[in-house]
TORDREN-513125 format. One line per 5 residues: for each residue x, y, z of N, C-alpha, C. Coordinates in steps of 0.2 Angstrom, whole numbers, padded with zeros to 4 digits. Each point is the difference from the previous one (the first is absolute). Example, Ala and Ser with C-alpha at 12.3 -4.5 7.8 and 13.67 -1.06 7.14 Angstrom:
0066/-0028/0039/-0004/0006/0000/0004/0006/0000  -0002/0005/-0004/0004/0006/0001/-0004/0005/0003
END
This chain:
0004/-0006/0000/-0004/0006/0000/0004/0006/0000  0006/0000/0004/0004/0006/0000/0003/0001/-0007  0003/-0005/-0003/0003/0001/-0007/-0006/0002/-0005  -0006/-0002/0001/-0005/0003/-0005/-0001/0007/0001  0000/0002/0007/-0001/0007/0001/0005/0004/-0002
0007/-0002/0000/0005/0003/-0003/0000/0001/-0007  -0002/-0005/-0004/-0001/0000/-0007/-0005/0005/-0002  -0006/0000/0004/-0005/0005/-0001/0003/0007/0001  0003/0001/0005/0003/0007/0002/0005/0003/-0006  0004/-0005/-0002/0005/0003/-0005/-0003/0001/-0007
-0006/-0004/-0001/-0003/0001/-0006/-0004/0007/0000  -0002/0002/0006/-0003/0006/0001/0005/0006/-0001  0006/-0001/0003/0005/0005/-0001/0001/0001/-0007  0001/-0005/-0004/0002/0001/-0007/-0006/0003/-0004  -0006/-0002/0002/-0006/0003/-0004/-0001/0007/0002
0001/0002/0007/0000/0007/0002/0005/0004/-0003  0006/-0003/-0001/0005/0004/-0004/-0002/0002/-0007  -0003/-0005/-0003/-0002/0001/-0007/-0005/0005/0000  -0004/0001/0005/-0006/0005/0000/0003/0007/0001  0006/0001/0002/0004/0006/0002/0003/0003/-0006
-0001/-0002/-0006/0003/0002/-0006/-0004/0006/-0003  -0006/0001/0003/-0004/0006/-0003/-0004/0003/0006  -0001/0007/-0001/-0004/0003/0006/-0007/-0002/0001  -0003/-0003/-0005/-0007/-0002/0001/-0001/-0006/0005  0006/-0004/-0001/-0001/-0007/0004/0005/0000/0006
0004/0006/0001/0006/0000/0005/-0003/-0001/0007  -0005/0003/0002/-0003/-0001/0006/-0003/-0007/0002  -0003/-0002/-0005/-0002/-0007/0000/0006/-0005/0001  0005/0001/-0004/0006/-0004/0001/0003/0000/0007  0000/0006/0002/0003/0001/0007/-0004/-0004/0005
-0007/0000/0000/-0004/-0004/0004/0001/-0007/-0001  0001/-0002/-0006/0001/-0007/-0001/0006/-0003/0003  0006/0004/-0001/0006/-0002/0003/0000/0000/0007  -0004/0005/0003/0000/0001/0007/-0004/-0007/0003  -0005/-0002/-0004/-0004/-0006/0002/0005/-0006/0000
0004/0000/-0005/0005/-0006/0000/0005/0000/0006  0002/0006/0002/0004/0001/0006/-0004/-0002/0006  -0006/0002/0000/-0004/-0003/0006/0000/-0007/0001  -0002/-0003/-0006/0000/-0008/0000/0007/-0003/0002  0005/0003/-0003/0007/-0002/0002/0001/0000/0008
-0002/0006/0003/0001/0001/0007/-0004/-0006/0004  -0006/-0001/-0003/-0004/-0005/0004/0003/-0007/-0001  0003/-0002/-0006/0003/-0006/-0001/0006/-0001/0004  0004/0006/0001/0006/-0001/0004/-0002/-0001/0008  -0005/0003/0002/-0003/-0001/0007/-0002/-0007/0001
-0002/-0003/-0005/-0002/-0007/0001/0005/-0005/0001  0006/0002/-0002/0006/-0005/0001/0001/-0002/0008  0001/-0006/0001/0001/-0002/0007/0006/0003/0003  -0001/0002/0006/0005/0004/0004/0002/0006/-0002  -0005/0004/-0004/0002/0007/-0002/0002/0004/0005
-0003/0000/0006/0003/0005/0005/-0006/0003/0004  0002/0006/0003/-0005/0003/0004/-0005/0004/-0004  -0006/-0002/-0001/-0005/0003/-0004/-0002/0007/0002  0000/0001/0007/-0001/0007/0003/0005/0005/-0002  0006/-0002/0000/0006/0004/-0002/-0001/0002/-0008
-0001/-0005/-0004/-0001/0001/-0007/-0006/0005/-0001  -0006/-0001/0003/-0006/0004/0000/0002/0007/0002  0004/0001/0005/0002/0007/0002/0004/0003/-0005  0005/-0003/-0003/0004/0003/-0006/-0004/0002/-0005  -0005/-0004/-0002/-0005/0001/-0006/-0004/0006/0002
-0002/0001/0006/-0004/0005/0002/0004/0007/0000  0006/0000/0003/0004/0006/0000/0001/0002/-0007  0002/-0005/-0005/0001/0002/-0007/-0006/0003/-0003  -0006/-0002/0002/-0006/0002/-0003/-0001/0007/0002  0000/0001/0007/-0001/0007/0003/0005/0005/-0003
0006/-0002/-0001/0005/0005/-0003/-0001/0002/-0007  -0001/-0006/-0004/0000/0001/-0007/-0006/0003/-0004  -0006/-0002/0003/-0006/0002/-0004/0000/0008/0001  0000/0003/0006/0000/0007/0000/0005/0004/-0004  0006/-0003/0000/0006/0003/-0004/-0002/0000/-0008
-0003/-0006/-0002/-0002/0000/-0007/-0005/0004/-0002  -0005/0001/0004/-0006/0004/-0001/0002/0008/0000  0005/0002/0004/0001/0007/0001/0006/0002/-0005  0004/-0004/-0003/0005/0002/-0004/-0002/0004/-0006  0004/0005/-0001/-0002/0004/-0007/0003/-0004/-0005
-0002/0001/-0006/0002/-0003/-0006/0008/0002/-0001  0002/0006/0001/0007/0002/-0001/0004/-0003/0005  -0003/-0003/0006/0004/-0003/0005/0000/-0008/-0001  -0003/-0002/-0005/-0001/-0008/-0001/0007/-0003/-0001  0004/0003/-0003/0007/-0004/-0001/0003/-0001/0006
0001/0004/0005/0003/-0001/0006/-0004/-0005/0004  -0006/0000/0000/-0004/-0005/0004/0001/-0007/-0003  0000/-0001/-0007/0002/-0006/-0003/0007/-0002/0002  0005/0004/0000/0007/-0001/0002/0000/-0003/0007  -0004/0003/0005/0000/-0002/0007/-0003/-0007/0001
-0006/-0001/-0004/-0003/-0006/0001/0004/-0006/-0003  0003/0002/-0005/0004/-0005/-0004/0006/-0002/0005  0003/0005/0003/0006/-0001/0004/-0002/-0004/0006  -0006/0001/0003/-0002/-0004/0006/0000/-0007/-0002  -0002/-0002/-0006/0000/-0007/-0002/0007/-0003/0001
0005/0003/-0003/0007/-0002/0000/0002/0000/0008  -0002/0004/0004/0002/0000/0007/-0003/-0006/0003  -0006/-0001/-0001/-0003/-0006/0003/0004/-0006/-0002  0002/-0001/-0006/0003/-0006/-0002/0007/-0001/0004  0003/0006/0000/0007/0000/0004/-0001/-0002/0007
-0006/0002/0003/-0001/-0001/0007/-0002/-0008/0001  -0004/-0002/-0004/-0001/-0007/0000/0006/-0005/0000  0005/0002/-0005/0006/-0004/0000/0004/0001/0007  0000/0006/0002/0003/0001/0007/-0003/-0004/0005  -0006/0000/0001/-0004/-0004/0005/0001/-0008/-0001
0000/-0002/-0007/0002/-0007/-0001/0007/-0002/0002  0004/0004/-0001/0007/-0001/0003/0001/0000/0007  -0004/0005/0004/0001/0000/0007/-0004/-0007/0003  -0005/-0002/-0003/-0003/-0006/0003/0003/-0006/-0002  0003/-0001/-0006/0003/-0006/-0002/0007/0000/-0001
0003/0005/-0002/0007/0001/-0002/0001/-0004/-0007  -0006/-0001/-0003/0000/-0003/-0007/0002/-0008/0001  0000/-0002/0006/0002/-0007/0001/-0006/-0005/-0003  0002/-0005/-0004/-0005/-0005/-0002/-0003/0003/-0007  0002/0006/-0002/-0003/0002/-0007/0005/-0002/-0005
-0003/-0001/-0006/0004/-0002/-0006/0004/0006/-0002  0006/-0002/-0004/0004/0006/-0002/-0003/0005/-0004  -0004/-0002/-0005/-0004/0005/-0004/-0005/0004/0004  -0003/-0003/0005/-0004/0004/0005/0003/0006/0003  0006/-0002/0003/0004/0005/0004/0003/0005/-0005
0002/-0002/-0006/0002/0005/-0005/-0005/0005/-0002  -0006/-0003/-0001/-0006/0004/-0002/-0002/0005/0005  0000/-0002/0007/-0001/0004/0005/0004/0006/0001  0007/-0002/-0001/0005/0006/0001/-0001/0005/-0006  -0001/-0003/-0006/-0001/0004/-0006/-0006/0005/0001
-0005/-0003/0003/-0006/0004/0001/0001/0005/0006  0004/-0001/0005/0002/0005/0005/0004/0005/-0003  0005/-0001/-0004/0004/0005/-0003/-0004/0005/-0005  -0004/-0003/-0004/-0003/0004/-0005/-0006/0003/0003  -0003/-0003/0005/-0006/0003/0003/0002/0006/0004
0006/0000/0004/0003/0005/0003/0002/0006/-0004  0003/-0002/-0006/0002/0006/-0004/-0006/0003/-0003  -0006/-0003/-0002/-0006/0003/-0002/-0003/0004/0005  0000/-0002/0007/-0003/0003/0005/0003/0007/0001  0007/0000/0001/0003/0006/0002/0001/0005/-0006
0000/-0003/-0006/0000/0004/-0006/-0006/0003/-0001  -0006/-0003/0001/-0006/0003/-0001/-0002/0005/0005  0003/0000/0006/-0001/0005/0005/0004/0006/-0002  0006/0000/-0003/0003/0006/-0003/-0004/0003/-0006  -0003/-0005/-0004/-0004/0003/-0006/-0006/0003/0003
-0003/-0002/0005/-0006/0003/0003/0002/0007/0003  0006/0000/0004/0002/0006/0003/0002/0005/-0005  0002/-0001/-0006/0002/0004/-0005/-0006/0003/-0004  -0005/-0004/-0001/-0006/0002/-0003/-0005/0004/0004  0001/-0002/0007/-0004/0004/0005/0003/0006/0002
0006/0001/-0002/0004/0006/0001/0003/0000/0008  0000/-0006/0003/0003/-0001/0006/0008/0000/0000  0002/-0002/-0006/0007/0000/-0002/0001/0005/-0006  0006/0002/-0001/0001/0004/-0006/-0001/-0004/-0006  -0003/0003/-0005/-0001/-0003/-0007/0006/-0001/-0004
0005/0004/0002/0007/0000/-0004/0004/-0006/0002  0004/-0002/-0005/0004/-0006/0002/0005/0001/0006  0000/-0005/0004/0004/0000/0006/0005/-0006/-0001  0007/0002/0000/0005/-0005/-0002/0006/0000/0005  0004/-0005/-0001/0006/0000/0004/0006/0002/-0004
-0001/0003/-0006/0005/0002/-0004/0003/-0006/-0004  0007/0000/0000/0003/-0006/-0003/0000/-0006/0004  -0002/0000/0006/-0001/-0006/0005/-0007/-0004/-0001  -0004/0004/-0004/-0007/-0003/-0001/0000/-0007/-0002  0003/-0002/-0006/0000/-0007/-0003/0004/-0004/0004
0006/0001/0003/0004/-0004/0004/-0004/-0002/0006  -0003/0005/0004/-0004/-0002/0006/-0006/-0004/-0002  -0004/0001/-0006/-0005/-0004/-0002/0002/-0007/0000  0006/-0001/-0004/0002/-0007/-0001/0003/-0003/0006  0003/0004/0005/0002/-0003/0006/-0006/-0003/0004
-0005/0004/0001/-0006/-0002/0004/-0004/-0006/-0004  0000/0000/-0006/-0003/-0006/-0004/0005/-0006/0002  0006/0001/0000/0005/-0006/0001/-0001/-0002/0007  -0001/0004/0005/-0001/-0002/0007/-0007/-0004/0000  -0005/0002/-0003/-0006/-0004/0000/0001/-0007/-0003
0004/0000/-0005/0001/-0007/-0004/0004/-0004/0005  0005/0003/0003/0005/-0004/0005/-0005/-0003/0005  -0004/0004/0003/-0004/-0002/0006/-0005/-0006/-0002  -0002/0001/-0006/-0005/-0005/-0003/0004/-0007/-0001  0006/0000/-0003/0004/-0006/-0001/0002/-0003/0007
0002/0004/0005/0001/-0003/0007/-0006/-0003/0003  -0006/0003/-0001/-0006/-0003/0003/-0002/-0007/-0004  0001/0001/-0006/-0001/-0006/-0004/0004/-0006/0002  0006/0001/0001/0005/-0005/0002/-0001/-0002/0007  -0005/0003/0004/-0001/-0003/0007/0001/0005/0005
0002/0006/-0001/0001/0005/0005/-0007/0002/0003  0000/-0001/0007/-0006/0001/0004/0000/0007/0004  0006/0003/0000/0000/0006/0004/-0004/0005/-0002  -0004/0004/0004/-0006/0004/-0003/0004/0006/-0003  0006/0002/0002/0002/0006/-0002/0002/0000/-0008
0001/-0007/-0002/0000/0000/-0008/-0006/0002/-0003  -0006/-0002/0003/-0006/0002/-0003/-0001/0007/0000  0002/0003/0006/-0001/0008/0001/0005/0003/-0005  0006/-0002/-0001/0004/0003/-0005/-0003/-0001/-0007  -0003/-0005/-0002/-0003/-0001/-0006/-0006/0005/-0001
-0004/0001/0005/-0005/0005/0000/0002/0007/-0001  0005/0002/0005/0002/0007/0000/0004/0001/-0007  0004/-0004/-0002/0004/0001/-0006/-0005/0001/-0006  -0005/-0004/0000/-0005/0001/-0006/-0004/0006/0001  -0002/0002/0006/-0003/0007/0001/0004/0005/-0002
0007/0000/0001/0004/0006/-0002/0000/0000/-0008  0000/-0006/-0003/0000/-0001/-0007/-0006/0004/-0003  -0006/-0002/0003/-0006/0004/-0002/0000/0007/0001  0003/0003/0005/0000/0007/0001/0005/0003/-0005  0006/-0003/0000/0005/0003/-0004/-0001/0000/-0008
-0004/-0005/-0002/-0002/0000/-0007/-0005/0005/-0002  -0005/0001/0005/-0005/0005/-0002/0001/0007/0002  0004/0001/0005/0002/0007/0001/0003/0004/-0005  0004/-0002/-0005/0003/0004/-0005/-0005/0001/-0006  -0006/-0002/0001/-0005/0000/-0006/-0004/0007/0002
-0001/0004/-0005/-0004/0006/0000/-0007/-0002/0000  -0004/0005/0003/-0007/-0002/0001/-0004/0000/-0007  0003/0003/-0005/-0004/0000/-0007/0001/-0007/-0003  0005/-0004/0002/0002/-0007/-0002/-0003/-0005/0003  -0005/0001/0005/-0003/-0005/0004/-0004/-0005/-0003
-0004/0001/-0005/-0004/-0005/-0003/0003/-0006/-0002  0006/0000/-0003/0003/-0006/-0001/0003/-0004/0006  0002/0004/0005/0002/-0002/0006/-0006/-0004/0004  -0005/0003/0000/-0006/-0003/0003/-0002/-0007/-0003  0001/0000/-0007/-0002/-0006/-0003/0006/-0005/0001
0006/0002/0001/0005/-0005/0001/0000/-0003/0007  -0002/0004/0005/-0001/-0002/0007/-0006/-0005/0000  -0005/0002/-0004/-0006/-0005/0000/0002/-0007/-0002  0004/0000/-0006/0002/-0006/-0002/0005/-0004/0005  0004/0004/0004/0004/-0004/0005/-0005/-0003/0005
-0005/0004/0002/-0004/-0003/0005/-0004/-0006/-0002  -0002/0000/-0006/-0003/-0006/-0003/0005/-0006/0000  0006/0001/-0002/0005/-0005/0000/0002/-0003/0007  0000/0005/0005/0001/-0002/0007/-0006/-0005/0002  -0006/0002/-0002/-0006/-0004/0002/0000/-0006/-0003
0002/-0001/-0006/0000/-0006/-0004/0006/-0005/0003  0005/0003/0002/0006/-0004/0003/-0003/-0002/0007  -0003/0004/0004/-0003/-0003/0006/-0005/-0005/0000  -0004/0001/-0006/-0005/-0005/-0001/0003/-0007/-0002  0006/0000/-0003/0004/-0006/-0002/0002/-0003/0007
0003/0004/0004/0003/-0002/0006/-0005/-0003/0005  -0006/0003/0000/-0006/-0003/0004/-0004/-0005/-0003  0001/-0001/-0007/-0004/-0005/-0004/-0007/0003/0000  -0001/0006/-0001/-0007/0004/0000/-0001/0002/-0008  -0004/-0004/-0003/-0002/0001/-0007/-0002/0007/-0002
-0005/0002/0004/-0003/0007/-0001/0005/0005/0000  0005/0000/0005/0005/0005/0001/0005/0000/-0006  0001/-0006/-0002/0005/-0001/-0006/-0004/0004/-0006  -0006/-0002/-0001/-0003/0002/-0006/-0001/0008/0000  -0003/0002/0006/-0001/0008/0001/0007/0003/-0001
0005/-0002/0003/0007/0003/0000/0002/0000/-0007  0000/-0005/-0004/0002/0000/-0007/-0004/0004/-0004  -0006/0001/0001/-0004/0005/-0004/0002/0007/0001  0001/0001/0006/0002/0007/0002/0007/0001/-0003  0005/-0005/0001/0007/0001/-0002/0000/0001/-0007
-0003/-0005/-0004/0000/0000/-0007/-0003/0007/-0003  -0006/0002/0002/-0003/0006/-0003/0005/0006/0002  0002/0000/0006/0004/0006/0002/0007/0000/-0004  0003/-0006/-0001/0006/0000/-0004/-0001/0002/-0007  -0006/-0002/-0003/-0001/0002/-0007/-0001/0008/0000
-0004/0002/0004/-0002/0007/0000/0007/0004/0002  0004/-0002/0004/0007/0004/0001/0004/0000/-0006  0000/-0006/-0004/0004/0000/-0006/-0003/0005/-0005  -0007/0000/-0001/-0003/0005/-0005/0002/0007/0002  -0001/0002/0007/0001/0007/0002/0008/0001/-0001
0004/-0004/0002/0007/0001/-0001/0002/0002/-0007  -0003/-0004/-0005/0001/0001/-0007/-0003/0007/-0002  -0006/0002/0003/-0003/0006/-0002/0005/0006/0003  0003/-0001/0005/0004/0005/0003/0007/0000/-0002  0002/-0004/-0005/0007/-0001/-0003/0005/-0002/0005
-0003/-0005/0005/0004/-0003/0005/0001/-0007/-0001  0005/-0003/0004/0001/-0007/0000/-0002/-0002/0007  -0002/-0007/0001/-0002/-0002/0006/0006/0000/0005  0006/-0002/-0002/0006/0000/0004/0001/0007/0003  -0001/0005/-0004/0001/0007/0002/-0005/0002/0006
-0006/-0003/-0001/-0005/0001/0005/0002/-0003/0007  0002/-0006/-0001/0002/-0004/0006/0006/0003/0004  0005/0003/-0004/0006/0003/0003/-0002/0007/0002  -0006/0002/0000/-0001/0007/0003/0003/0005/-0005  -0001/-0001/-0007/0003/0004/-0004/-0004/0006/-0002
-0006/0001/0003/-0004/0005/-0002/0002/0007/0003  -0002/0005/-0002/0002/0007/0003/0007/0002/0000  0004/-0004/-0004/0007/0002/0001/0002/0005/-0006  -0004/0000/-0005/0003/0004/-0006/-0005/0006/-0001  0003/0005/-0004/-0004/0006/-0002/-0004/-0002/-0006
-0005/0005/-0001/-0005/-0001/-0005/0004/0002/-0007  -0002/-0003/-0005/0003/0002/-0007/-0006/0002/-0005  -0005/0002/0003/-0006/0000/-0004/0000/0006/-0005  0004/0006/0002/0000/0005/-0004/0003/0000/-0007  0005/-0005/0000/0005/0000/-0006/-0004/-0003/-0006
-0005/-0004/0001/-0003/-0003/-0006/-0005/0004/-0003  -0002/0006/0002/-0005/0004/-0003/0003/0007/-0002  0007/0000/0000/0004/0006/-0002/-0002/0002/-0007  -0001/-0005/-0004/-0001/0002/-0007/-0007/0000/-0002  -0005/0001/0005/-0007/0000/-0002/-0003/0007/0003
-0004/0002/-0004/-0003/0007/0002/-0005/-0001/0007  0001/0004/0005/-0004/-0001/0006/-0004/0006/0000  -0007/-0001/0001/-0005/0005/-0001/-0003/0002/0007  0000/0006/0002/-0004/0002/0006/-0007/0001/-0002  -0004/-0001/0005/-0007/0000/-0001/-0004/0003/0006
-0006/0002/-0001/-0005/0002/0005/-0006/-0004/0000  -0004/0001/0005/-0007/-0003/0000/-0004/0001/-0006  0000/0006/-0002/-0004/0002/-0006/0003/-0004/-0006  0006/0001/-0001/0003/-0004/-0006/-0001/-0007/0000  0001/-0003/0006/-0001/-0007/0001/-0008/-0002/-0002
-0004/0004/0002/-0007/-0001/-0002/-0001/0000/-0007  0003/0005/-0003/-0001/0000/-0008/0003/-0006/-0003  0006/-0002/0002/0003/-0006/-0003/-0004/-0006/0001  -0003/-0001/0006/-0004/-0005/0001/-0006/0000/-0004  -0003/0006/-0001/-0007/0000/-0004/0002/-0002/-0007
0006/0002/-0003/0001/-0001/-0007/0004/-0007/-0001  0001/-0003/0005/0004/-0007/-0001/-0005/-0005/-0002  0003/-0005/-0003/-0003/-0006/-0002/0001/-0006/0005  0006/0000/0003/0003/-0005/0004/0003/0003/0006  -0002/-0002/0006/0003/0003/0006/0003/-0006/0005
0006/0000/0002/0002/-0005/0005/0001/0003/0006  -0003/-0002/0006/0001/0002/0006/0005/-0004/0004  0005/0003/0003/0005/-0003/0004/0000/0001/0007  -0003/-0004/0004/-0001/0002/0007/0005/-0003/0004  0001/0003/0006/0005/-0001/0005/-0002/0001/0007
0005/0000/0005/-0001/0000/0007/-0003/0007/0001  0002/0005/-0003/-0003/0007/0001/-0008/0000/-0001  -0002/-0004/-0005/-0008/-0001/-0001/-0003/-0003/0007  0004/-0005/0002/-0003/-0003/0006/0000/0005/0006  0005/0003/0001/0000/0005/0006/-0005/0005/-0001
-0001/0003/-0006/-0005/0005/-0001/-0007/-0003/-0001  -0001/-0007/0000/-0006/-0003/-0001/-0004/0003/-0006  0004/0000/-0005/-0002/0003/-0006/-0003/-0005/-0005  -0001/-0006/0002/-0002/-0005/-0005/-0007/0001/-0003  -0004/0003/0005/-0007/0002/-0003/0000/0005/-0004
0004/0005/0001/0001/0006/-0005/0002/-0002/-0007  0005/-0005/0000/0003/-0002/-0006/-0005/-0004/-0004  -0004/-0004/0004/-0006/-0004/-0003/-0005/0005/-0003  -0001/0005/0003/-0005/0005/-0002/0002/0004/-0007  0007/0001/0000/0003/0003/-0006/0000/-0005/-0006
0001/-0006/0002/0000/-0005/-0005/-0007/-0001/-0003  -0005/0000/0004/-0007/-0001/-0002/-0002/0006/-0005  0002/0006/0002/-0001/0006/-0005/0003/-0001/-0007  0007/-0002/0001/0003/-0001/-0007/-0003/-0006/-0004  -0002/-0006/0004/-0003/-0005/-0004/-0006/0002/-0003
-0004/0004/0003/-0006/0002/-0002/0000/0004/-0007  0006/0003/-0001/0002/0003/-0006/0003/-0004/-0005  0000/-0007/0001/0003/-0004/-0005/0008/-0001/0001  0003/0003/0005/0007/-0001/0001/0002/-0006/0004  0005/-0004/-0003/0003/-0006/0003/0004/0002/0006
-0002/-0003/0006/0004/0001/0006/0002/-0007/0003  0006/0000/0001/0003/-0006/0003/0005/0002/0006  0002/-0005/0004/0004/0001/0006/0006/-0004/0000  0006/0003/0000/0006/-0003/0000/0002/-0002/0008  0000/-0006/0001/0002/-0002/0007/0007/-0003/0001
0004/0004/0003/0007/-0003/0001/0000/-0005/0006  0003/-0005/0000/0000/-0005/0005/0002/0002/0007  0004/0006/0001/0002/0002/0006/-0003/0007/0001  -0005/0002/-0003/-0004/0007/0001/-0003/-0001/0007  0000/0005/0004/-0002/0000/0006/0005/-0003/0005
-0003/-0003/0005/0005/-0003/0005/-0001/-0007/0001  -0004/-0004/-0004/-0001/-0007/0000/-0003/-0002/-0006  0002/-0006/-0002/-0002/-0003/-0007/-0008/0000/0000  -0003/0003/-0005/-0007/0000/-0001/-0003/0006/0003  0004/0004/0003/-0003/0006/0004/-0005/0004/-0005
0003/0002/-0006/-0004/0004/-0005/-0006/-0004/-0002  0001/-0006/-0001/-0006/-0004/-0003/-0006/0000/0005  0002/-0001/0007/-0005/0000/0005/-0004/0007/0000  0004/0005/0000/-0002/0007/0001/-0005/0002/-0006  0002/-0002/-0006/-0004/0002/-0006/-0006/-0005/-0001
0001/-0006/0002/-0006/-0004/0001/-0005/0002/0005  0002/0003/0005/-0004/0003/0005/-0004/0006/-0003  0003/0003/-0005/-0004/0006/-0003/-0004/-0003/-0006  -0001/-0006/-0001/-0004/-0003/-0005/0004/0001/-0007  0006/0000/0000/0004/0000/-0007/0000/-0007/-0002
-0003/-0001/-0007/0000/-0007/-0002/0007/-0003/0000  0000/-0006/0002/0007/-0004/0001/0003/-0001/-0007  -0004/-0001/-0005/0003/0000/-0007/0004/0006/-0002  -0001/0005/0003/0003/0007/-0002/0007/0000/0004  0001/-0004/0005/0007/0000/0003/0005/-0004/-0003
0005/0003/-0003/0005/-0004/-0004/0007/0000/0003  0003/-0005/0000/0007/-0001/0003/0005/0003/-0005  0006/0002/0002/0005/0004/-0004/0002/-0004/-0006  0000/-0006/0000/0002/-0004/-0006/-0005/0001/-0006  -0006/0000/0003/-0006/0001/-0005/-0001/0007/-0003
0001/0005/0005/-0001/0007/-0002/0005/0004/-0003  0007/-0002/0002/0005/0004/-0002/0000/0002/-0008  -0002/-0005/-0004/0000/0001/-0007/-0005/0004/-0002  -0005/0002/0004/-0006/0005/-0002/0002/0007/0001  0005/0002/0004/0001/0007/0001/0002/0004/-0006
0003/-0004/-0005/0001/0004/-0006/-0006/0002/-0004  -0006/-0004/0001/-0006/0002/-0003/-0004/0005/0004  0001/0000/0006/-0004/0004/0005/0001/0008/-0001  -0005/0004/0001/0001/0007/-0001/0002/0003/0007  -0002/-0003/0005/0001/0003/0007/0002/-0006/0005
0005/0001/0003/0001/-0004/0006/-0001/0004/0006  -0005/-0002/0004/-0001/0004/0006/0003/-0004/0006  0005/0003/0003/0004/-0003/0006/-0003/0003/0006  -0003/-0005/0004/-0003/0003/0007/0004/-0003/0005  0005/0004/0003/0004/-0001/0006/0004/-0007/-0001
0003/0000/-0006/0003/-0007/-0002/0007/0002/-0002  0004/0005/0002/0006/0001/-0002/0005/-0006/0002  -0002/-0004/0005/0004/-0005/0002/0001/-0006/-0005  -0004/0000/-0005/0000/-0005/-0005/0001/0002/-0007  0002/0007/-0001/0001/0003/-0006/0007/0001/-0001
0003/-0004/-0005/0007/0001/-0001/0002/-0003/-0007  0001/0004/-0005/0001/-0004/-0006/0007/-0003/0000  0005/0002/0004/0006/-0003/0000/0000/-0007/0002  -0005/-0002/0004/0000/-0007/0003/-0001/-0005/-0006  -0002/0002/-0006/-0002/-0004/-0005/0007/-0002/-0004
0004/0005/-0001/0006/0000/-0004/0007/0000/0004  0000/0002/0006/0006/0001/0004/0001/-0006/0005  0004/-0005/-0001/0001/-0005/0004/0002/0002/0007  0003/0005/0001/0003/0003/0006/-0005/0004/0004  -0006/0001/-0003/-0005/0004/0004/-0002/-0003/0006
0001/0003/0006/-0001/-0003/0006/-0007/-0002/0002  -0005/0004/-0003/-0007/-0002/0002/-0004/0003/-0006  -0006/0000/0001/-0005/0003/-0005/-0002/0007/0003  0003/0002/0005/-0002/0007/0003/0004/0006/-0004  -0004/0004/-0003/0002/0006/-0003/-0001/0006/0005
0005/0000/0005/-0001/0004/0006/0001/0008/-0002  0003/0001/-0005/0001/0007/-0002/-0006/0003/-0004  -0005/-0004/-0002/-0006/0002/-0003/-0005/0002/0004  -0003/0006/-0001/-0006/0002/0004/-0006/0001/-0004  -0001/-0004/-0005/-0006/0001/-0005/-0006/-0003/0003
-0005/0003/-0002/-0007/-0003/0002/-0004/-0002/-0006  0002/0003/-0006/-0003/-0002/-0006/0006/-0001/-0006  -0001/-0004/-0005/0005/0000/-0005/-0004/-0001/-0007  0002/0004/-0005/-0003/-0001/-0006/0004/-0006/-0004  -0002/-0002/-0005/0003/-0006/-0004/0007/0001/-0001
0002/0007/-0001/0007/0001/-0002/0005/-0001/0006  -0003/0001/0006/0005/-0001/0006/-0002/-0006/0004  -0005/-0004/-0002/-0002/-0006/0004/0005/-0005/-0001
END
């Protein structure tokens, strides 16, 4: 019966995830996946000798009391940091489970693969937890958004801490039962998480959140393998795989490599955005001129960004688009993978304003259309506008920080 419940639960995980691919079915998908998790919890509690049910119920109660009000009250502009925090807590929970398992048993009697999986889960979960706390702090402006580095010591210290975690893991796997080895593993992993994310600027956080999300999923899958828990393995692999794919797509869109992300390479270089438009005419404009251009245009592309989220301007953008479409003007939206502070941030905001999902186009689909567009209307999206990123392999990011434009005609877009 327990195995059947686990099969039902991870089938609901997968079906729920499939429903999250569109705004019309996303809420339903969320409820389906939540139902699957509820079934998985029930199945786990039915295992013989599971433990103190009262303590488990207390933990679930505390989590419910804290999380539901937080989710209801959060503003859409603050959603990325809430996601980072919730994701980090998952990694922290996995690390604590591994620590508790070591304290109780010293891993005696466990197979070698189970010990290795538990230690891997502890390292990756701890990195995810502490890195997510830094991401939350930067996005919430509790920490400076600028990169915080150790200078030339940054990479050596990162490697030293990672090596310390690996050494502690090897010693424990070979039979070391002294608790300070486990503490060394957790502390070194925590420092890796802190030191990797601190050098990353706040504007680069979307890809960091996705990467940390993937790490949490991998740690959960590893812990499921160690505990022989099928539902935890499946749920962790779904999160890890989707987060890894999304991280790869966003890194490519930002002209970055995954190793550079892991090494904390963000935020270290200067912007090169101005060089690529030096041979193109740049036009100043006003509200009246923009209105005229829009009225006589046949094709308009809207490029939204985090500024639109802060100003809550998505409804005004939809209103403008409605007036243009009523006059027969083709309006579409260019969505950069890292626009905003979280993957899908712009999609959610525009869907909230009843913008048709078919009008939201990703960069690979829409970049070829700018040559035929009459007007590119950039709404608070200077962080994703940089022609140099397409042709300059040394461009450090997609950020054109020297640009202060709010609208661009075809000649300067």
